[in-house]
C-alpha positions as CSV (number, residue, x, y, z in Angstrom):
1,M,11.4,3.6,-2.5
2,L,9.7,2.9,0.8
3,T,11.4,2.0,4.0
4,S,9.9,-0.1,6.8
5,K,6.6,1.1,8.1
6,N,6.2,4.1,5.8
7,Q,2.8,5.4,5.1
8,L,1.7,5.8,1.4
9,N,-1.1,8.2,0.8
10,A,-3.0,7.2,-2.3
11,V,-5.7,9.5,-3.7
12,V,-8.7,7.4,-4.9
13,N,-10.8,8.6,-7.7
14,P,-14.4,7.4,-7.0
15,F,-15.1,7.3,-10.8
16,N,-12.2,5.0,-11.5
17,P,-12.4,1.5,-10.0
18,V,-8.6,1.0,-10.2
19,T,-5.8,2.5,-8.1
20,T,-2.2,1.6,-8.9
21,I,0.4,1.5,-6.1
22,N,4.1,1.4,-7.3
23,Y,6.8,0.4,-4.9
24,S,10.4,-1.0,-5.0
25,I,12.7,-2.5,-2.4
26,A,16.5,-2.1,-2.3
27,K,17.3,-5.8,-1.7
28,A,15.4,-9.1,-1.4
29,G,13.6,-9.5,1.9
30,N,10.2,-9.8,3.5
31,V,7.6,-7.4,2.2
32,S,4.1,-6.7,3.4
33,L,1.7,-4.3,1.6
34,K,-1.6,-3.7,3.4
35,I,-4.5,-1.5,2.7
36,F,-6.2,0.4,5.6
37,D,-9.4,2.5,5.6
38,I,-9.5,6.0,7.0
39,L,-10.2,4.7,10.5
40,G,-7.1,2.6,10.5
41,N,-8.8,-0.8,10.0
42,E,-6.9,-3.3,7.9
43,I,-8.9,-3.9,4.7
44,K,-6.7,-6.2,2.7
45,T,-3.2,-7.6,2.5
46,V,-2.0,-7.1,-1.1
47,V,1.5,-8.5,-0.7
48,N,2.9,-10.7,2.1
């Protein structure tokens, strides 16, 4: 379970075009899941 502003390190396999990110929240509320590149640039908002 992730708390606010936690960092999730996902290892990407360059030979597999899919990466699965699992998460859960303790109670209903606002959730934002964003993907950043290695330089810290926001690439995509997956969940908002």
